[in-house]
N, C-alpha and C positions, 0 to 999 in steps of 0.2 A: 504493499499500499505507500502510495505515494505520500511523505508527510514534511512539516516544516523543515529544514535544516540549521543547524546554529551555523552553520559555517558559513548559510546565506542571509545571516542576519546584521542588516546593517545599522548601526547603533543597538538600541534596546528597543526600537518601537515600529521595526520594519522587519517583516518575515518574507523569505523568498523561496515559492516553493518551487522544484526541480520538476524540468518535462519530462510526464512520463512519455516513456518511449511509443505508449501505443496510442497516448494523445498525440504525439506528435504526427504518428503516421495519417490521423483524422483529419487533425489540423493543416496540414500541408494539403491532404486533396481539397478540404472547405474553400482553402486560398485560392488556388487554382480556378475551383468554381464561382468563388466571389470574383476573378479578377475583372470579368468585362464590367460591372456594376458598378465597379470602385467608383467613388464621387458622385454619382449620378440621382440620389434621393436627394430631393428636392423638393420643398415646399409643399404647396399643395396635392403639386400630382405625384409627390413619393409616399399620400398617405395611404393607398391601396395597397401599394406592393409589402409596406410596411409593416401594415394591421396583417396581413396574410403572414408574413413574416413570423411576425408574434404568436401568433393564433398556432403555428404547427410546434410550440414548445409542447413536451411532454406533458399530459394533463394527469391527475390523479383522481383516483375513485372514492376518495376520503374526502372529499371536499363539496360543499355545496356553496350554491351562489345565488345572491338576493339584491336586486336594485334597490335603491333609496337615494334619499336626497338628504346631504347631514350637511349643516349648517349654509343653508339656502345652493350647495352644489350636488347637482347631482352625479351618482356614479354608482357603482358596483363593492356590496358586501361578499367577503371571500370567507364563509365557516368550516374549519375543520371540526371531524367528528364531536371532539369535547375541547370545545372554547372556557373560558370565564368571564363573565356580562362585564365585570369591572375592569379589564383591559381591553386595549385593542391596540392594534399597528394600523396608521396611517402612512399606506405606500402611494408615492409619487411615481408615475410610469415618466420612462423615456420617450425620446422622438425628438430632440434638439428644439424644444418649444414649438414644435411645428407640426409634430407627427402625433400620432398613439391616440389611444383610445383606453379607458377601464376593462372594456369587454375584452380588447386584444392582449394586453396582458394579465389576464385573469388565473390563466395553469402558470404563466412564472411565480405569480403573486400567491397561487395556490400553495406549489412549491416549499416560497415561505413560512404563510401561515401555517402549516400541518407540520412544518420543524419546530416553528415555536411555541406550538398550541394554543395560539390564540387569533380569535378574528381578525381578518384586516380590512380596512373599507378604502378603494381606489378610487377618487372621486374624478371625474371629468372635467378637469381644469380648463378653464379657455387659454385657444392654442393660436400662436402667432399665423398668418400677418393680419389676420381679421382682429385680434384683440392683440395688442402689442404688450411687452412691459409698462407697468405691474399687474397686469391681469391676472397670471399665473399665478404670481407671489401671493396675490390677495384672495385667491381662492382659496390656496392650501390655507392658509391661517385661518379661512373662514369654516375649512373644514374641520381642523385643528377643534376652532372653538366650539362648530358643532357637536364635537364628540363629547368636551365637557359636560355640555349644555344634557349631556344623556348619560349624566353622573358616571363617566366612566374616567378612573380616578387614577390610570398608569396607564400610560402612551407611550409608543414606540413608535421612531418614523422610519420608514425605509424609503429609499428611492435608486433609481436608477440610471446614469447618465444625465441627461436635463433635470429627470425625477430628481438624480442625487443632488442637482446644484438646489433645487427648491427645497428639498430636506432640510440642509444643513442651512439656506437660509431662514429656512423655517425654524429651526434648534434656536438661532441666535436673537429671532423674533422673542420667540415665545421664554427664552433664557434671560432677556433683558428685559421683560417685563412681567417677573414673578412673584410680583405683589397684587397682580390679578388673577394669579394661575388657578384655578381649580380642581388641576389636574398633575399628576409629578409627568416629567418628562424624562423619562428613562433612560432613553437609548437612542442613537443613531446608528443606523446601519446602511452603507452607500455604494453601489456597485459602478466604480468609475465615473464615479461623478464629473463633471463640468464644475469646476471651481473659480476661475478664472476668464473673464469674457474679454480678457484683452487680448487674448490669445498668443501671450507672448512666453509661453511653457517653450523647453527648448526641445522636447520629444515632438514639436510640431514638425522638425526638421530633423530631427537623430531618428524618427518612426515613421519617417514620410512613405519608406518603400515597403518597410513593413506592416502598418497599417492595410490590411485588406479590405478596408471597406471606405474610411473617408480619407479627404483631402485637405489642404488647408483654405484652398477657394471655396470648396462647398462648405466647410463650416463658417467660414466668413461671412459667406449670405444668409445662411439659417438664422446666424447669431443676430446679423444684421437685421434683418427680418424681423427678430422680437424684440432686439432692441429699441430701433428708430433712432430718434437722436438723442437718447439717455445716455449719459455717463458709462462705459462698462468698469466701471470703478468702484459704482455707489455698492455700498454691502448690500442692499436687496439687491442688486444684480448678480455679483461675484462673492459668495460665500468666502474667498481668498482674503478680501477687505473689511473683512465685517470684525467684529469683535469675539473672539476666539476663546474669551476667558470665561469662567462660569458658567459653562458649554455639560451637558451630561456625557457621558461614555460616548466614544465614535470609533466605528470600527470601519473601513473602509479596503475593499478588496478591487483590483486592478491588473489586466492584463499587462503585461512587459513588451509588448506589441502593439501598444496603444498609442495616436497621438495624446491621447489622454494623459499621459504617464506621471508626467509632471503636474497638473492638475492634481493629482492624490498627492503624489510626493509632496508636493511645496503647502497646501493645505496641511498635512500630518504633522508635517515640522513645524511648522504654523503655531498650531493647537497645543502642540506638545510645549513650547516655549512658554505659550500662554496659562500654561498647569493644567490642560485639560488632558484627561485620559486619552489619548487617541493611539489607534495602532492604522499600520499598513501592511496588508499582505499583499504580496508582488507575485502573480502566478508567470513564471515562464512559459513563454513560447504562444500564449491566451491573446487572443484578439478581443477586440471591442465586444461585448456582450456574449461572453464564453459560460456565463450563467446557464443562459436560455438553451444550451445544447446539452441539458439533464438526459440523463438516457444512453448517452453516445460518448459525452467526455467524462473521467475520473474527475477533475478539477473542477466540472462544474456543480458534482456530487460536493466534492468535500468542502467547496466555499459556501454552497448554502448550505450543507449542514454545520458549517463553522458561524455562520453567521445565525441560523435556527438557537442553536444551543446559546450564543451571545443573547440572542432575545427573549428567551423562555428564560433564563436567568435575571436576566435586568426586570423582568416583567413582575417575577415569581417576587424577587429579593425585598425583603420588608412589609411584602404583602401580608394580611390579615384572612379570614376567610374568603372563599370563592362563592359563587353561586354557577353551576354548569348553565350555560347556554341551550 
């Protein structure tokens, strides 16, 4: 079984996971298949193929789905077989702020919710370009407050890619307004978050060939569609530039072959320097979105297992008696 190795530890908050040979064969084949589409998912026209891709994530047979509106934001609940009514996960889906739906991401979130033993709500936050910044950030805050209003007392936030951006932005907003908090924000887990919308990370250059999906011009276009004329260094836009002290524990997983590798590394470095309990898991040879290859890649299962353990521990820590959902 592939495991973290002490030889791969950079400082004490980054763990590097070696590439399993069998995973390497699968990733190489997938990379060749993806090559013709590299850099081509853009804006509204990319929504249908992107959603179809996410619908292909391996489903679980031990979760159920329920449409709902939380905090005025429509979305989808993912319920594991045995959840607790006083706890919830808020998952913010990816798609570079332009793509994605709660329905399309339900199977990925099902994998997380089942492992954590907690129900997860996926809000259909508003997308760019129809609804530019800060619409998405405001919608996810409204969803979080809506969970509080339902007397959910322990909340974890998860997110992938652009959803990871929104998760980390939301964590900073909630932590900075602790006086009005009705629930405990117990932790944040992000998969390949976009943390710096200035797009200045070195890996936009050093991983330009390795990344099988994205190009810097493509990413710049999608981010520009979201931000409009807003300053990318605003804390509400780039969590890397937010206040990183006072946050709950943060866990981030990222592939070493991603343009977004530096977004994760820089965020965790600054969070640790600010006193936050933060850790980064870097998966060698893995592309963006590798967790969605559950059932095919060992690294996918291992990353999701680690996130599930983290969420379960944080949701249960210090909690009193629970009522089954």
